[in-house]
N, C-alpha and C positions, 0 to 999 in steps of 0.2 A: 504494500500500500504506500502510495506517495505521500510525502508530507509537504503541505503548502503553508507557507508562513506569510501572512498579510502584515505589511509594515506601514506605520505612519510615524510622525514625529514624536508623539507622546505615547503611542500604543494604547490609547483609550477609546476615543470616539470614532474617528473615521475608519480606523483599521477594524474595529468591531463591526461596524456597518458593512464594510466590504467583506469581512469574514462571513457574515450571514448571507450576503449576496453570492459569494463563492459556493457556499453549501447549497443554496437554492439552485444555482446553475449546474453544479455537479449532480444533484438529484435529477434534474431534467435530462442530463446526459447519461444517467445511469452509471456514473463513475463514483467509486468510493475512494476517499482520501482523508488523511488526518489534516484538518485545517485549524490553525490557531492564529492569533494576532499578537503583535508586540511592537515595541518602539525600535527606532533605528539603531540605537546603541546596543541593545540586547541582541538584535538580529545579526550584528556583526560576529557574534560568538555562538550563535545558535545554528545547528545543522538543519537543513531542509532540502527537499528536492527542487522546489520552486519558491522563489521569493517574489512577492507581488505587492505593488503599491503605485503611487503616482510617479510619473516619469521623472520629475525633477528630484524627488526624494530617493527613489529606489536606485537611481544611478550611482549613489554613494556606496552601494553594496557590490557594484560590478567590478570584480577584481579579475575577471577572466575565468574563474573557476565555478562560479555560481550560475544557475539558470534564473534569469531575471525576466519578469513581466512588468513592463512599465505601462501604466494606463494614462491616457490623456485626460479622461473624465472618469474618476473612480466610481461615480454613481451610475454610469452608463452600463446597464446590464448586457446590452448587445455587444459592446466592445469587450466586456469581461468574458462573455460566452465565446466570442471568436478567439480571444487570446488563449483561453483555457483549452478550447478544441484543438488549436494548433500545437499546443505544448503537451497535450495528453494523448494524442493519437499516434 
């Protein structure tokens, strides 16, 4: 099972909302994954298969070893679904 880590600046509000949206989209796709959310600092030391967040923030985690999904609009479920489909297929 893949682990998806949703990241925002404080790890409280927006990442929690996106986590719920990720779970909804994964349910629609029939995909099981371990989804959680955290702040940017914690994410740097936490292991996950996919790191997901806003493009401007999540780029801070891109060290060439991580799979990063940067969203232009973190509340756009169509963008989220397309991004997850391309990374989970």
